[in-house]
N, C-alpha and C positions, 0 to 999 in steps of 0.2 A: 229118710227125708230130713232135709235141713230144718232146723228149728232155732229161732233166735233164743238166746239164753236170757230169760226175763230177769235173772239176778244181776246180769252185767250188761247194761246198755252198750251197744256197739260190738257185741260179740255174737257170732253165728256158729252154731255147732253143726258140723256136717254129720249126716246119718251114718249108718253102719256100712254102706256100700257105695262105691263110686265105680259103676260098671256100665256096660252098654244098656242094661235093663233100667238103671236108675238115673242115668245122666240127664235126661230131659227134665225130669221132676226136680232133681237137685239144682240144676242150672236155673230153672224158673224161680224156685224159692230164693236162691241166692241173689239173682238179679233184682227181684222185688226188694229184698233186704238192702242191697247196695243203693238202689234208687232212692230209698228213704233217706239214707245218710248222704248220698251224693248231691242232693238238692240243697243241702245246708250252705249258708253263706260263709260259714267258718271252716277253717281247716280242721279235719277230724280224722282220727285213725280208728279203723275197725279191725277186729280180730276174727279170722276164720280159724276155728278150732277143729282139729281132726282127731280129737281124743277118742271118740266112739267108732271111728272108722276101722273096720276089720277086713274088708275085702276091696281090692282095687284091680283094675286092669288098665289098659292104655287110655281108656276114656277118662281116667282120673287126671291125666295130663291135660286133656282137652278142657276139663273143668277149670284148672288153674289158668290155662291160656285164655279162656273166655273171661275170667275175672280180670286178668291183667289187661286184656283188650278193652273191656268196659271202662276200666279206670283211666286208661290213656286217652280214650275217645270222649268220655261222657262226664267226667267229673273234674272239677278244678282243685279242690282242697282235700279230696278223699285219698287217704293212704291206707294200705292193707298190710297187716301182719299175719303170718301163718304160724300156728301153734300146734305142737304135737303131731307133726307129720310122721307117718309110719315109715319104717325103713324101706319097705317095698315101693312106696310112692317116691321117696327120696331117690332111690336107684333109678326109677323111670325118669324122673326130672333131670337127673345128671346126664342122661342120654340126649337131652335137648338143650337148646340155647336158652330156654326159659329159666333154667337153673340159676343163671347169673342174676336174674331179677329177684328170685326168691331168696337166694343165699348171699345177700349183700354183705353180711358181716364178715 
């Protein structure tokens, strides 16, 4: 389950799994988190940290797509960074066009 990291405001730590079983709960928690920061009048960057993520399936790509969709539709000054993406998720993302948005550098 996603949990905001109380030690670092603006940082959300994704749970251990992003799979068909967990996607609804993870997305719900993440959207609530993003709505809090997206309502700010200021430009702000939030970090989605995948350090604890151990298991993914194709629904992990859906997770990223939904985050990017939310940002493009709902927030003016909110920017997202992704940290500690596991190799298996990176491989899945590279099969999609969303990889261009994630790997801008």
